[in-house]
C-alpha positions, -999 to +999 in steps of 0.1 A: -297+129+577-336+127+582-341+142+547-317+117+533-334+088+550-368+098+537-353+102+503-340+067+502-369+050+519-397+035+497-426+048+519-435+077+541-437+072+579-470+056+591-498+081+594-479+108+576-492+129+547-482+114+515-479+149+498-455+161+525-435+129+521-431+135+484-419+171+492-394+158+517-380+134+492-376+161+465-360+184+491-337+156+502-327+149+466-318+186+459-298+187+492-278+156+483-271+170+448-259+204+463-237+187+488-221+165+461-216+196+440-197+213+468-175+182+471-167+182+434-158+218+435-131+213+462-097+198+458-092+199+421-055+196+409-043+223+384-010+217+365+016+243+360+045+231+338+065+242+307+049+235+273+075+209+264+062+185+290+026+198+299+009+178+271+025+146+283+016+151+319-020+164+312-026+132+291-013+107+316-013+120+352-041+102+371-042+127+400-056+153+375-086+132+369-103+132+403-108+153+434-086+153+466-105+174+492-099+148+519-062+157+519-070+190+533-079+177+568-060+144+568-021+149+569-014+112+560-036+116+529-019+147+519+015+131+522+003+101+501-011+126+475+022+143+473+042+111+470+018+099+443+022+131+423+059+131+424+061+094+415+039+097+385+056+129+373+090+114+376+081+082+359+065+101+330+093+126+325+119+099+327+104+084+294+115+117+278+149+120+293+141+142+323+156+125+354+158+152+379+125+172+380+113+194+408+077+186+418+058+206+444+020+204+453+004+234+471-030+245+481-043+275+461-077+286+473-102+258+468-077+239+444-043+222+444-014+236+422+010+209+409+042+227+398+067+209+377+102+220+367+115+192+344+151+203+347+179+196+322+170+169+297+197+140+296+217+133+265+235+100+254+271+101+266+282+067+252+268+036+235+286+004+239+274-025+216+290-059+220+285-094+210+282-123+233+312-147+235+306-179+215+289-164+184+298-179+152+305-144+138+343-138+135+358-105+146+359-090+110+323-100+102+311-086+135+327-052+129+312-050+095+277-058+110+283-035+139+290-006+117+257-013+098+238-015+132+252+018+144+242+036+112+205+029+121+207+032+159+182+059+170+201+071+200+236+083+189+259+101+213+246+136+219+211+127+211+183+132+240+173+100+256+137+088+253+122+055+263+105+049+231+137+053+211+155+031+235+129+003+232+127+007+194+165+007+190+168-026+208+140-042+188+157-029+157+190-045+165+173-080+170+153-074+137+184-069+117+201-099+131+170-122+126+165-111+091+194-132+077+208-165+091+205-156+129+169-165+132+171-169+170+190-138+179+182-119+210+196-092+235+215-109+262+217-078+284+208-041+281+214-013+305+208+025+306+231+041+333+217+076+342+236+103+358+209+128+369+232+153+382+252+156+349+221+149+328+240+121+309+231+085+300+254+056+292+239+028+271+252-007+270+237-037+249+252-071+245+237-091+216+234-129+214+234-139+178+228-177+183+237-202+157+235-197+119+201-212+105+197-230+074+164-240+057+152-275+061+123-295+045+090-281+036+057-292+052+022-281+039-011-281+059-046-272+048-045-288+013-078-306+002-084-299-036-048-293-046-017-315-044+014-305-024+033-302-057+013-270-065+028-252-035+063-263-044+058-247-079+061-212-063+098-215-056+102-224-018+136-219-002+158-249-009+170-271+019+205-263+030+204-226+019+210-200+045+180-186+062+167-153+047+136-136+061+130-117+028+132-150+009+106-165+032+083-135+028+087-136-009+075-173-010+046-164+013+035-134-008+037-156-039+012-181-024-011-154-012-013-138-047-024-170-064-061-177-071-058-212-052-055-199-017-076-175+004-046-171+029-011-185+034+012-184+063+049-195+060+070-198+090+101-216+105+110-231+138+134-208+157+145-237+180+184-233+182+187-271+183+172-273+147+193-245+133+212-267+109+179-276+090+150-256+104+116-269+092+095-246+068+058-248+077+032-236+053-003-234+064-029-225+036-066-220+034-079-229+000-102-204-019-134-214-037-122-224-071-153-211-091-167-177-092-194-161-114-195-123-116-217-096-131-209-059-136-221-027-152-203+006-156-194+035-177-164+048-195-158+080-214-139+060-241-166+032-248-198+044-231-221+022-210-210-014-202-224-046-189-203-078-184-204-113-171-173-132-160-165-168-150-134-181-133-123-216-124-091-220-106-091-259-108-101-265-144-102-303-151-088-309-117-054-298-129-051-264-111-055-247-144-069-212-139-096-203-165-105-166-168-133-159-192-160-132-198-183-114-221-182-076-222-209-056-241-202-019-245-217+009-267-187+008-290-171-025-283-179-062-277-154-086-263-157-123-256-127-141-242-112-171-225-076-175-211-062-204-192-032-199-170-011-230-160+005-232-126+039-216-126+070-237-135+095-243-106+120-225-128+099-195-124+079-188-156+043-192-162+025-204-194-010-193-207-030-195-238-063-182-248-088-169-275-110-140-281-135-124-304-138-086-306-159-061-324-152-023-321-167+009-338-147+040-332-145+070-354-162+054-383-139+023-384-156-010-377-132-038-368-140-075-362-112-099-351-106-133-338-073-142-321-056-172-305-023-171-287+002-185-261+023-166-237+052-174-215+058-148-186+089-145-166+085-126-133+113-103-124+119-084-091+102-051-104+079-064-131+077-090-157+091-102-190+068-118-217+072-139-248+043-147-270+030-160-303-004-150-316-025-156-347-053-131-356-076-127-384-092-092-388-119-075-409-120-037-412-148-016-426-141+021-427-170+044-435-166+055-471-136+033-477-130-003-488-135-033-467-103-054-461-092-085-444-058-091-427-040-120-411-009-120-390+010-146-371+032-126-348+058-130-323+062-106-294+086-096-266+074-073-238+089-059-207+073-041-177+093-023-151+080-007-120+102+014-098+077+033-077+070+038-040+034+025-043+019+005-073-017+017-067-009+053-056+027+062-069+043+095-056+079+088-068+097+067-092+088+055-128+071+029-148+084+017-181+068-006-207+082-018-240+070-042-266+087-055-299+071-078-324+065-086-361+052-110-387+063-123-420+043-130-453+060-164-454+042-175-423+004-170-424+005-132-426-008-108-451+021-084-448+058-082-437+061-057-406+078-052-373+064-030-346+081-012-316+064+006-288+075+022-256+060+041-227+075+058-198+059+076-168+077+095-141+062+105-107+079+134-089+067+142-053+061+179-045+057+189-009+039+166+015+011+153-008+014+168-043+026+149-073+040+160-107+035+132-133+052+132-168+044+107-194+057+100-229+050+072-255+064+065-290+057+038-316+066+028-349+056+001-373+083-008-399+066-016-432+063-003-467+027+008-460+000+001-435-020-021-460-024-056-448-014-049-412-040-055-386-051-024-365-038-040-334-002-033-348-009+003-359-015+033-338-042+058-329-044+084-301-069+103-281-090+098-251-082+090-215-046+080-208-036+095-242-044+130-255-073+143-236-097+167-252-101+144-282-122+113-287-110+078-280-088+067-309-099+098-329-063+108-338-049+088-367-051+085-404-082+094-423-095+067-447-127+078-463-149+091-435-132+069-409-100+073-388-077+042-390-043+034-375-011+049-387+026+035-385+039+064-363+028+075-327+042+101-303+024+116-273+035+134-241+017+146-210+024+166-178-001+167-149+002+183-115-021+169-088-028+185-054-040+160-029-059+168+003-056+147+036-092+133+029-082+115-001-096+140-027-074+161-050-074+184-079-054+182-111-042+204-140-027+189-171-015+194-207-013+167-233+001+167-268+005+140-296-008+124-327-006+093-349+003+094-385+013+073-415+040+097-427+066+111-402+068+143-422+030+150-417+033+146-378+019+177-359+012+172-323-023+183-312-028+200-278-054+192-251-054+208-216-077+211-186-085+204-150-099+174-132-109+159-098-092+130-082-103+104-055-081+076-039-105+048-042-097+012-030-091+002-066-067+031-072-070+069-080-101+078-100-098+107-123-127+128-138-112+154-164-126+183-182-103+187-213-103+212-242-090+200-275-074+229-291-077+216-326-114+208-324-122+238-301-144+218-278-145+204-243-148+168-234-152+148-202-129+119-195-132+093-168-104+068-159-088+047-132-051+059-128-031+027-125+007+026-129+005+003-160 
């Protein structure tokens, strides 16, 4: 005690030797540390329990986290320690269905040993799901709904009881009811009757559906630059229609995906007194309408690139969305401007635009200008489009004749996605088709029709791997390719086509250049092995060609390996491919997007 007092004091005793005082303080500090070490070494609790429960107990038992040496000499403290240990163990094991454990706490040398025998795990003996009296559901409708609820119930008869499944199951019941019409549904009573001796649990849940809800009037908050009519263009639920949570979420998603709003929240009142016409409240935060962007990059198809873009989501104060830009690449130049009108309440969206483009690939120089209008119809899994476009084109093949072509074309297009994830698909398919044509009688140099289709399948393999199969075919119906713009003919090669060959290098030879042909067919198979860290490796084989005479068609092979990375923009691919016909390797870089 004297040493401790000297250690804690700020000065030595009057008249003492300062050096001896410093020595006393150092000795006191060492003694205090030694005594504390002895205390920490005594009274530790060691757990002995089967592996099936030891992890749970080691993670959550508080008596394992501190020393209990005082209980050795204090009977009351020891009794309290035993009670705390038993209470904690019983509470934890009950969450996993062990309701009759045996718990003992004994001294073992300098430590305590906590022995746990969990006993028999309790299983579900019965589940009684009922509906509270007064619900608007009739007996037949309730039986149909009850059968659906039981199919997804996580604790069927015979399953082991867990608290997590019990809680999740009740939440799931309410979630199903509130998804359609019964927006204020809740659980009236719930009870789990446990028989520890028999290791059985009887479950009872009574649901209170509440009244049927119908949508009421729409109110919008947060608008400054745009009129309320803009929100109503995105097809909100109509007053008087039955409440549907998916319908409400679809409306909210449509608003969030517009260029006009940085965020959008759509909600209803779940007040049972307003069930006949529950108000729809829309809270939006407007995005900045104008944006100027700059960028630079590289692609294996077109080389180095620099670009500038300008967007205005409120052009002329009419909520017209202007998207424009200038892109300069080593082999291409593109200047464009497109204006997208707000969607019509009927669901479609109109747009119009113009572009100027120059390209130089495989000895063929093309310069074209185009203007067009498009109407797009969104569908649940994609979109359907109708467009009219006029374009003028000048082609200069090396060693060939320069020509000019005009075409006023009408086009139909369909995009259909049936995948588990648009950016990183592992299962499903994506299909795209386009059909169009032009006539000499209407501002066109040549009569022709064009059909094109592309289909890509994704097949999951194991936990992370993917097998991807792709095919595309195209045909331009015409007497010859003369007078048809290159945009309506076909070339192959490069990333997303036949790897191992240059971009647009597979086609018809005209002088020293490669030009488009009237027929196209390509196919690809790729296996990707993904790792948990988002990187992967791929092996692939591609085949295909573009020709002007179907009798001359001969598919050319390309195959190789590559690396993959799941970037925020989608999977990035860097491939090393060998073109069998050219007997050379090429590097290809692309973003793998489910088109």
